[in-house]
N, C-alpha and C positions, 0 to 999 in steps of 0.2 A: 501492499499500499504504497503509496508517497504520498508524502507532506501534506500536501492540498489535500488528499480524500480523507486524510486524519485528522486535520483541522474540522473537514466537515461533520466527518461521523462525532467526533467529541462536541461537538458545535448542536448539535439535533438532541444529541443525549441529555446535553443540560437544559436544553430548549422542552425536551418532552418533562425532564422533573422540575421546569417552573409551569409544567399544566398544559402545556402545547399538546396540539393533541397533532402527531408528526403520518401525514398523507404521502406514502410510498406510490396508492393508485392514482395519484394525480401528475402525470408525466407529461401533457399535451393540451393546444388548448382545447380539445375536446371535453376531455375530464376534468379540466380546470373550468367551462364553464358550466359546467354538469352539477357541478359541486356548487358553484354562486347559487344557480338555479332553487337547489335542493336549501341552501340558508338564506335568501330573500324570502322561498314563501312561507319558514318555517317563522320570521321573523316580524313580516308585515299581516302573517295570516290568510291565507291567500293559495288557491290553486290557480297557476300561469294554463295556457293551451300552450302547445309546441312554438305556432305561430305567432301569439300574443308574448313568447318570451323571445319568440322571433325580432319583432317590434322595440321591444324594450331592451333592449341586446344595441338597437342599431340606433336607440335614441340617446341611452348611458353611455355609448365608447362615444369617445372623442379625442381628438389626436393633441386638441389644445391643453396642457396640463392643467391650466392656471382653471379654466370651465369643470372643467373635469372633479378639480380641489373642492370646488365651490359645490358642488352638487353632494359628494361624497359628503358634505355637511349642514346638507339642508334639506326642509322637507321636498316633497315633488309631488308633478301630478303624471300619471299614467290613465288614457282611455280605456277600457275594458273593449271584448268584441261587443258584447252587448250593448254598449251605451255608458253602463255604469263609472262611475269616478273613483279611481283609486288612489288615494293617497300614500306616498308612499317614503320611507328611508332607504337608504342603503344599507345603512349599518346603524344601533341602534346609538342613536346619538344624545340622546340623555345622558345613559351611564356606560360608557365605553370598556366598561370591565365587567357588562353582560354581553358581551359579543361573543364568537368564539373563533378563537385566536386557533390560527392550524401554521405548521412549518413542511413543505416543500421542499423537495431537492431535484435538481439537474432536469427542470420544465424544459423544454425542447417546444419551441413556436417555430412552426415548420412554414417557411415559405418557400416560393419558386427561389427568391435570391438569399436565403439564410437560412441559414440549420442551427442560430446559438442556441447555446443551454448556460441558463443560467443557475450559479450554483448552489443560492439559499433565498426564496424566497415565503416571508412571513405575509399570512392570508390573514386579515378580519374582516369577522363576515363571507369571506369568499375572496374579497377582493385581495390582490397584490397589491402591500402599499409599503413593505422593504425590501429593500431586496442587499442580500450581503455575498462583495465578491471574494473570495479568500484567495491568497497569494502564497507563493513558497518563499519567496522574494523580497530585500526590503522593498519599501516602497516611499517613494514620495509625496505628500500630497495632491501635486496638482498635476503625477502621472497617473494617480490613483481615478482622479475625477478626468483627465484626459479618455480615458479607457472608458467609463461611459459612456462619458460625448461622442465616441469612435462610434461604441454598441446602438446610441441612439442615431446615428448617423446612417447605422447600418438597415439598408431600404427596405430591408425583411423583418426589421426589427422585435414590433410587436407592441413598442411603446405609445403606436397610433391608433392601433384600427383592433387590437386589442383590449380586453383589461388591463390590462397591463399599463394603459392612459393611469391606472390610479397611483401608479407609485408616488410619495410621498416623500421618504428617504432612502438614502445607499447609505450602505457601511462597507466597507475595505477593511480589510483586515488580513495581518500576515501572524496573526498569533499574537505577536510582540507589541506592534503599533495596528491602534485602531485609527482608524479616523471616519466620521458621519459627516455630509449633506446633505439638504436639501437636495430633490427633484424642481428640473426648471423649465422655460422655453431654451433652444438655443440659445438664445440672444444674450442671456445672461451666465452664456459660459464660454468668454470669446477666449480664442485661443491666439492672438494676433501678433503682429510684434508690437502693437501695445499693451502687451500682458497686464491685466489688474488683477489687484489684492482678488484672492480668491476664496468664497466664505466656506472654509474646509474646518471643522472644529475636530479636536481631542475632547472626551469626556472628565470633566475635574468633578470633584469631592467638595463641600463646603470651602475649604481652605484654599484652592485650586491646585491640590495637587490632582496632577492629571492621572488618570486612569488608562492604561495600555493595552495591557493585556485582556488578550479577546475574553478570556470567562470572566473572571471581574467585570469587565463592559460590561457582557451579558447582563454577570447579576443587577448588576443596578441599573439597567437601560430596558432593558428589553425584558420585564418581567411586564405581566400582559398589562394591570392596571397602569405603569410606569410608561408602555408603550403609547397606549392609546390617551392617556394624558397629554403625551406628548404631541402628540398627532392632531388630539382635540383644543388641547388649553396654549401648547406652545409653539405653536407655528402661527406664522403672521400673513395671512393675505395680501399685498400691495395692490390693491385696487390700480392706483394711478402708473404704476411702473408692469403690473400684470406679473409680480415677482409672486413666490415663494419664497417665506424666510423661515427657518428654524432657530431661535431664542438659542442664546448661547448659556454654558451650563452657572454662570454667576447672574446669569438676568434671571432664569427662571431662580436663585435662590432665592432672589431680593423678590421677585414678585412673591412666591410661598411665605417669605418672613411678616411682608405685609398682610398679607391673606391672612396667616395663623393669628398676628398683634388682634386685627378686626374681632377674626373669629372668636378670640379668647376676650377682647375687649382690654387690651392691659394698656393703655395709653396712647400717644403718641411715636414716634419713630422715623431715625434717616436711614440713607443709604448712600453709603460715600461709595460712589463708581467713578471709577476717572474719567476727566474730559476725553470727546474721544469713541469712549466703551460703546455709545446706544445707549445713552439714559432716556430719550426722549420712549423711545417705543420698549424700552423695561416700564417707565411709569405709566404711557398708556395703557398698554397689556392688562398692568397690577389694574389700573382703574374698569376697564371692560370685563376684565374677570369679578368684578363687583358686583355685578351687573344683576346675578342672579343669587344674587344674599339676601337672605331675608328677614335678615338682622338690622340692616341700615335702608334711612329712608333716601337718600341721595351719596352721590359718589362724583367732586367734581374735580376735574381737572386740568390747577390752573400755572398756564403758561405765563412768559412775564412777552408783552410784543413787541417789546426792540431787539432781542432775539430771533424772532421769527421773521429771518427774508423773503422774500419772496415764497420760494420754490417750500421752505418749511411750512410757510402758512396754507399753502394748496396743499397737502400732505395731511395737514390736518383738517380739511375741508373735505380731503377725501374718506376719512376716520369717519367723523360725523358733518354734514351737509351744515355750512352756513354755521360754525360755530365758530369761528373764531375771524370777527367784522371787524369792522370801525366801533370806536369804544365809548361812539355818543348811543350803540343801542345798546343799551343797559334794560330794556323793556322787556328784550324775547331774555335778557338770563332770567328777569324775574319772573316773567310768565312760563320760561320752563322751571323753575324751581319748583313752584307751584302748581305744577301737573303730575299730575298719577297718570300718563301715560307711562307704560314702561320703557318706548323711545327716549323718555325724557329723563329717564333712573340714570346714566352717566352724561355728565354736562361739561363740554369740553370749554374754558370761559379765559376768560385775562386778567390780570389781576386789578388793571385797572377799572375793570367793569364791576368787579365784585365790589372792591372800593365804594363804587360809586352807588352800588347797590343796599351796603349797609351804610350811607354815608344818615344820618339823622335831619341834617338840613338842606336835602336835598328835596325841594321844592313839588316833587313828585312822589313823593310817600313810600318811596319804592319799601322801604325800612318795615316801616308800619304794615303794607301790603305782607311781607316775611313772615311775620310773629307766629302765626303758626307753625311755621316750622324752627321758630328757634328750638324749642327740645327735644330733637327728634335726633337720632345719632347720622351726623353728615360727617362724610368724610370728605376730607378734601386732601387731595396730590401736586404736592410742586413740583413740577418740572424742575426748578432750579431754585434750591429756598432761598438765598441766603438776600438776594438783590430785593425780593420779595415782602420778608417775612423778618429781618430788623427792622421795626418802627408802626406804624401806628394800624397798618392793614390786619397784621399777627392779633393785635391789642383788640382789633377793634371784631374781627372771628371768634374770638376766645369771648371780649365777655358779651357775645349775637347768641351764640353757637355755644354753650356751654360742656354738651355731650358729644362734644366733635371730637374728633380724632384727626391728628393732620400728618403727613410724613410728607417728606422732603427730598429731594433726590438734590448731589451735587459731588462735583469733583477737586473740589477742593472747601476741607468744613475748615469751620473756623473754631480753634482751639486758644486756650489763653496767650498764647505768643503772637498772634495774628488776628486778635478783637483788636477792633476799632470804636466798635459804636458803643457810648456808653450809656446806661439805666440809673441818676439817680434818686438814690432814696433816701430819704431822710439828707444827710449832707456827704454820706459816702456814693462814687463814684465807680460801678462795677462792672467789667467788660459784660457781653452776653455774646457766649458762645452757641454753637449750632448744637450744641448738649445740654445749655440753659432752655432752649426753646422745645428742641425736640423730642427731648428726655433720654432717648438711648441710640446708640449704635444697633442699623439688623442686621447689615451686612456691609463688606466691605472687599471693592476689590480695586488698588488701589495701580496708581500710574508706574511702581513698582513689577506687579502682574501684570497688568495688560503690556509693559516692551518687554518681558517674558515672555511672552505668547505672541509676541511680531502684532499685535492688536494696533498699537501705535511703535513710533519710529525712537529709538533713542536720538540726543541731539550731538552738535557739535560745537561747543562755543568758543568760540575767536575774542578774547578782551583786547579788544586794540588797542594798540601802544602810543602810538604816533610816531614821525619820525626822531623825533630829539631823543637825548637820553632821561631826562627825567620822566622816569613815571608817574601816572597820573593818579591822585588818588582817591580813594572810593566814593563813587558818587559825585566825583566833580568833571563838571563838564570841558568838552576842549573845543577846541572851534568851530563853528557851525561851516568853513568852507574847507577845512582839513578835513571833517568827517563827509562832506558831498565828495569831494577829488579821492577821499577810502573808497568812498562805495561806487563810484563811477569805474574807478581801477577795478575795485575786487567782483562789482554784479553779475558778469558773465562766466565766471569761474562760480561763485554762489549759486547760482542758476542753473549751471550745465548751458551755457549760450542762451542761454534766455527760452529753456524748455519750461522754467517754472518762472514765477513771477515773486513779490517781497511785500512787504509793508514796513514801512519808517516809522515809529514810535517817538513822539514828543512830548516833551516835557506840558505846551501849555499851546494856546491857539497862535499865540505869536511868536513860536517856535516854529510852529507850522508852517506858520505864512512863508515867516523867514528864508526856512529851509526854501520851500516852492520855488521863494523867487531866484533862492541861490541856483539849483537845477537850470531853470528858464538861462540864468547868464550865463552859467559855464558850458551847460551845453551849443547855446547860442556858438557861444569861444569856437568852439571845439568843431563846429562846421565851418565854420569860415577858416580856421586852421587847414583842416584837410574835407577838403567834399566828400569822400565816402566815410565818414564819420554818421554810424546810424544813431539815429540821440534816443536815451530811453523815453515810454510813454508814463508822463508822472499825471497821478491825481491825485486830490488833496478833500481828505470829507472832516466837518467839522460843524458841529451845531450852529446854528445863526442865533441871536440874542432876540427870542419867542417876545420879548415887550414889544421889539420894533416891526417884526412881523402883526402885530399882533393892531398895532396903529395902523395900519393899512384899512381897515376897515369891513369890508365886504366879509359876505360866510365864508369862502372860500380861504381869505386869512385868518378869518377867527381860527377858522377848524387846523390848519395848518399852523397856527400859533400853537393852539392845544397839541396836537403829534409835537412835535417840537418839545414841551414841556415836559409832556410825560418821556418824550426821550431823553431827557435832563436825568428824570430819577436817578439814572446810575450814570451819570456821566459829570462826576462829584468837582473835576477840574476845568472842564467845558461851561460848567455852571455857574461858579467862580469866574473864569475869564470873561466870560457874556457881561458881565458886571460892568468891566472895565473900558472906557473907547465903543460902546458895542456898536455906534456909527463907522466906526473904522473898521470892524469884524465886519460886518455887513457889507458895507462897500467893495470889500479884498472878498468876499466872497463869492460877492455877484461877478466878480473877475475873474476866477477860478472859476465859475461854471461854465461864464462863457468862452474861454477859452478849452474847459471840457466838449462844448459843444463841437468848437469851433474843429477838435482833433476830431471828433466822433460824427459828427453829424446828429448831432442830437439837442433838442428843445428847451431843455429844464431850466426854470427860472427857480429864486431862492421862496418864493411863494407855493410853492409844493417840493419842498426840499426832499421827499420822505421819496418821491418818486428817483430825485438824481440819487438818493443816498441806495434805494435799490437797483439802478443803473450800474454803478460803481461796483455792487457785491454782485451781477452778471456776468459783468465783464470781468471782471479779474476768474469767475468761476471758467471763461469763454479758455482761459487759458489752453483748459485739454485740447483744446483742437490745434491739427496743423497750422502753422502758418497758407498753407496751399488752401485749407479749410475755412479757418480765416485768418486774413491778411496780420501781420503783425501792425500794421498802425491802427488796426482798431482791435486790439490787446491793452493793458495798463501792464508794463513793467512792476512799477514802485507804486503804493499808494500812501501818501503822508496821514498819517493819523497821531488824535490828540488821546481819547476816549474810546473812540467807535473802531470796531471792528477786531477789539484784542480781546473780548470772549463772545461763545457763542457762536461763530463763525468758523465754515468749516469750509476746505477747498484742497482736494485731494493736488494740486499744480501750486499752491504757495507754499513755498520749502523755505523761503529766510524769513527772520527776522531782524531789521537794524532796530538798534536801541537807543537813542540817545533821550532817557527820563529815566529818572529811581525807580524800581521795581520791587516789591517787597511778599513776602512768602504766598499768597494767593492770587497775588496782583503777576506775580512775575509768572506764574506757573501759569496763569490760565492766556496771560500773553505772549507766551513760549511753547504752548502745545498748540498754535493757530498754525504753528510747521510741521504738525510729527505727523500726519496723515498717513498711514498706508498707499503706496502704489504700486509698486515693483521695485527692482532688484537698481534703477535708475537717477532712484531717490533713495539713497541708505542711510540719512537722517536729517533730521531738522536744523537749517545752521542758524546760528545768531550768531550776530557779528555787536557785541557789546560796546558803546563807546566810551561807557559810565566805569567803566574796572569794577564791576558791580559780584569780584568772585566771592567775595562772604556773603552775600546774601543767595545768592543763587545754592552757595551749601547748606544754607540755615534752612532754604526753602525743601531744599532735598532732605535734610533732617523730619523736617515735619511732616512732610508729604509723602516717606516712602513707604510708612507701614514697613518700613525692616530695619535692621541695624543699617544707620547710613554711612558705613565703613562700605558697604556691600554695596549698599543702594545704589551709590555715585559709580561703582562697577558696571551696574546695568543702565542707568540713566544715561550715562557718557561713551562716547565712543573713543577709543585711542587715540593719545596725541600723536601728533602727524609721527615724527619720528620712530615710532610703534609699527605705522603701519605703512611706512617706505622700508624697514627692517624687513616687513611680514611679504612685500612685493620681490624683496629678493632673493628670499626663501622661494619665492612660486617662482618667478624668472630664472631660477637656479636648478629648481626639480624639470622646468620642463629640457632643461639644456642637458641632466642627466639621463631623461628618458629617452632625447633624440640620440645618446650618447649610447645607450642603452639597445636602440635598436639600428648601430651601428652606419647614425646619420650626423652630418654634421648639424649644429646649432642654428640653420640657418630658413626663413619660410618655405623657401620655393623645397625645400627638403622634404617639405612633410606630403607632397603627393609623389613620394618613394616611401610612406610606411606601405607594411605588406599585411596584408586584414582586417579585418574589418577591427577587429580586438585592438591593434597598436592603436586604430585609429580612435576607437571608442577613450581610449585611454587621454591621445591628445588632445582628446574634445574637454573631457575634463581639465589639465594639467594649463591649455592655454582661457580655459572660461574663468578659473580661479586666478589665473594673472589678471583679468580684462577686469574681473569685479574691483577686485583692489584698486586697479588702475581708473575707471571709475570713481571708487569713493574716494581717493589723492584729488582729481580732478575739481571736487565742489572743497576743497579747503580753503578755506580764505587766510590763511594764517602759516600759509608756507611761503619760507623764506628763498631769495634768490638760489641762495649757495644747497637746499633743499632741492629744487627743481631740477640744478645741476647735475645734483646725486639722480635723482628719478629717469634723467636721462639719458647717463652713463650707463645707467643699471641695462634698459630697453630704449633706443634708440627712438624718436617718433617713427622712423621711416620706415625701420624694422618691423614696430608695432603694426605700422598701419596694414604690411607685407603678411605679415602672422594674422590678423586681421582677417584680411583676405581670404589664407588660406584656410581659415578657422569657419569661414560661411561656404566654403564650397564643398568640403568634408562633411560641415552640420547637413547640408544640403543632399548629400547624396546617402547620405546615414538617414536623413529622416523620410527618402524615397522610398526607402528600404522600408519603414518603420508603416509607410503608408499601404504599400503596394502586397506587404507580408502579413501584418497586421501581427493576429494570435501567432504566426507563423514562422514570424522574425526569431533571432534570439535570444534568450533574456536580458543578453547585454543591452541589445540593440533597442529593446521596448524598453528599457527604464529611461535610458536618454533624452536627460530633459536640455532642450539646447538653447533658451534663454537667449534666439535674437536679439530682442527690446534691448541688452548688455551691447550689439554693435550697432545704435539707431543712434541718427546722429539728428540733433536739432537745425545745427548748422547746412551740415551739408543735403540740400535735397533739389528735387530738379531745375526748380530756377536756379539756385546757386551754381551747379553743373553748367549750367547753358550761360551764366556770368563767364563763369571761368575760360570758357571755348571760345567766347567772343575775343576775352582779352589774349588769351593765347596766343587768335590766328590773326592778333592786330599786331603790321609790320613794324608798326613805331614801337619805342618800348611800353612797355605797362605795367602795371602793378605786381601783379600777379603773373608770370609765364611759366605754363608745365608743356611738359611733351602731351602726345596723346599717350604715351605709356603710362605717364603718374598721371591724367586725369582716369585714365581705366582702374589702375591703382586705387586710387583714391573713392569712384566709383564702387568697384568688387569690398573693400573694404567696411561699408556701409550698409547693415542690415535693413533699414526702410529703406534702399533702392533695388534689393532684390529682384521683385518681381520685373522691375525695368531695366535689371539691368544687358540683360542679353542684346536687347535690342538696343539700348546704349551706344552699349561699345561697339555693335555694328556697323551703327551708325557714324561714332566718330571716327573709328578706322580707314570710314568712304571718305571721311571730310578733307578738302584742300588745308593744311597746317598755315598756308600761307595767302589764304582768300581773305585775310580780311573783313570776316561779317561780324554782323551786327546778332545782338538778342532776340528779336524778333523774326530776324530771317532764318535763324538759325531752329526757334522756335518751331515758324511752320513747316520748315525743311527737314525737320525730325515727325513731325505729326505728318507729313506726305509721307515720309516713308514706314512709317507703320501700318497708315493705313496701303500702301501697296506691298509691304508685307503679308500683310490678311489677308489680302484678296487672292495674293499667291499661294499660300497656303489653305485658304478653303480651296481654291480650285484643286488642287493638288489633293485634298482630301476628297472632293467629291468625286474627282477624277477614279481615286485612289477603288471607293467603292459603287463605281455606275451610277451615281447621281448625275442630272443635269448643275451646271454649275450658278445658273441664277436663280434654281430651285432654292439649292442649298443658302446661298443667300439671302433671301428671302427670310429661308424658316429662320438664321441667324439677327437679321436688322427686325422681326418682330418678336424676337426672344429680348435684342435690347432696346426695344421700347421699350417691356413691360417689366422689366427683369425677373417675367416669370418664364419658366419653362413648359410647355403644354407636351402632354405627351403623346395625346390624340392628332398634332399635329405633325409628328413624329410620324406615326403611321401612315395621317397622309403622304408624306417625304416620299417614303419608302412605297406606294401605292403601285408607281410603273412598273417598278421592276418585278410584280405579278409573282410573291415570294411565299411557299406555306408558310400556313402560322408557326409551325417553328422553326422555320428558315429564315422568317423576317427575323422572330427574337431573337436570333444570332446577329442577325444582321445588326439589330437595333444595338448591339451592346458592342459592337465591333467598331460601328461607326463611333457612337459615344464614347469610347475608349478614345478616340484621334482628337473627338469637338470640342471633349468638357476643356483638355489644357488650354484652347482655342478659345474657346466662351468665358474663360475665369480670365485670359489676360487680358480680353475688350472689355471686360467687366472695372478690371483696376482697381482689384479690392470691393468690388461691392458686391453683394451678396445677391446672386440669382435666387427665384426662391422656385421651390421643387425640382431645381439640378441634384442634390445632396443623394438622390436617389441612384443617381451613376456615377458617384466621384467613389 
């Protein structure tokens, strides 16, 4: 018995001990459906005729997993043959424990295209909801998911057209290491060059200790009621994205802790979950799970409107329609609070509306109307407990609802050390901490846990020293001009050549204005000196003086002033600053918005400041698009802020924070955490460039918020200093040299092509990927000295590195082809390979860059950057983002007259013509090979490309003139599509052609 079947048998035995029924008789589609029919009839107390069951089966099977998942959780309707209605559920949705739980193995869904076997499947009430794939080898999370995606792309897989469409969770294990993740539509499993963070989880206990052994995992996760609870309670269907989410272990423990606390009526509590760990999802889920709790009258999920940027606001409204409205609409909130309707039991509201509702002085008598509710048990869950809880709101809630239970989420609790809000009792002043207000901590998942789990990134902190020999004192500002020059000098390195963007945090509105003007002046000067200088796009955002906006008098201005006032509740510095010289600040902000309108073609005004603020946030997030999709001129490189955007704002493509502002404790962690959202290996850490020498403040914050011994926490939080990474880089390059030597080859890039056998090529991929990973990391260090740069260049000269990158990409493409063509039949070592092409993609060297380079290099007069044909082709082949274009571009470049002096426009047109002609020739060759008329094949391809949809019926029409038998036509179809698919993908240039994956 091999290792996999041994693991399989042990798992089945363990599941039967957990009271699953092992059904060895369920082996194919027919037996699976027969079993489901029996279970369905028993659950719904009905007997279906054969034709009724076939009709029901057709109705419920849906290739869209999101739609199928909704069906699984809802009551549904079916009309019987005699016209009577049948209201049914697929499983017992009231009590998932009472369903039938079965285990089957080696199920085969036979179709003409596939005879794939599934290792183990768990059935609930006859429906396949969990698939367990067992491996004998080491597994990387990414490869585990990739294999499932490959199964799903297999045209005969069964996920689209059988009961397998109800699959909710995948589990992959090699016995020692176990991962799980939710099923989803293919668009949420992307494996292209821009590979992003994948939602693959490891199970953990309450203290975040990982549960990796399959036996322990099964015991903890796959008990019948636990699994039922996981699917029914702890999965979230995100309507706006058509996406299934499974909550992470720490999120589930937090929700359970709140629910238990309410059930036992044990007072208030807070959840310490670090910034970036999905607090909003956890808190919203806790609220919705309370809907069926008879002990409580209402559950209010309270958010702070300031934190809700456009997308989040829309997301809340998807959860509950109209829940986050303008703060003027308190009437709706009061009406919902008084309603006995089940749909109004859980209410999402803003702290501002709640404050208005409990304001006794309000002329609309909201408070008086709410009196009947005041003695009832009401639960309040605060999405971010501090901004809204220190102060009058908390007091008002406690006084009006004496039986209320309050729960707060925070990424940065207030402890004695960082408390600033004072309550005077008699003459003594005491500080309010999170525990003072919320009584007890119910669960903690700290930034240390999150970094350890790779849910957020580590930080690289560069304490800028300036050029003088004097070290700045902690917290002391250095000259702003020196700061701007340092930023302009380091920005490209910090942001991987503007692939990412940055925020500059300043100490006051006056400072922000001064910085904004300095950037304008200095960059203008740079452009005058060098016509090729591409300036950074600088935005600046701070709140205007609300008292001046209100003066404008009209209704819109009054509303805008109210918005700003509300916004400033948590912008302490800006609120204070706006009291001094408000006219001047208003005038400058009008100029800043006017510059913004010119730069980005917008039409914002200070009188609708919120729209400007939202636009800035949206534009920061648009950094995710390539310059081809969204030109650089429409993006923001640096946003200058005072208090705004330093809490609650998330963008994976923001990686750098420049700091010229004294930060402490929770303010420091919140600001730093804007940079550390996980993307992929091109973003190895969050980059902090501190111009205030705040090392001590950083150490204090780490000690306070680590939740661990702070010595160990520093190692976890911060990346290694540059000298350590340089040393590791040198070791990786040496290891590559030894490997080449062991293969009797000189350590030169071109020698890689002489490696014998796949085993040696695989080894090269691993060795060089380690080199490239460290180089990507070093490239973003902002504190590398010129001397260190020299050392890095000596270790592996840039030209040699570039040639090795070409060798890597070529070798990886060959091995990837084996992976794709041979699938499970490929050698294990090849199957396991993860190429991470994203590490070899350049933000600078794109199509436009190559065209400009050719234009410069073909001029007869001297140019800035002249290259030979061979050098341009080498550069092209060393960057993975041009992989799909590489062959055509190289061929085009080789055919150019290098002394022709063509401009970019002529070259681009020439290349488009070249591609069109080449494509026409290739289609003619395919048509001739398969005996089809060339115009017919071209029309067929044009029809596909115009709609980006592959239509199988049109393929049948295309082959009709050949008068083939059914069997011959099927073989001809497959042969033709084998030649045509690569061609179609090439024309599509990365866009997806719907329906084509059946032939890929």
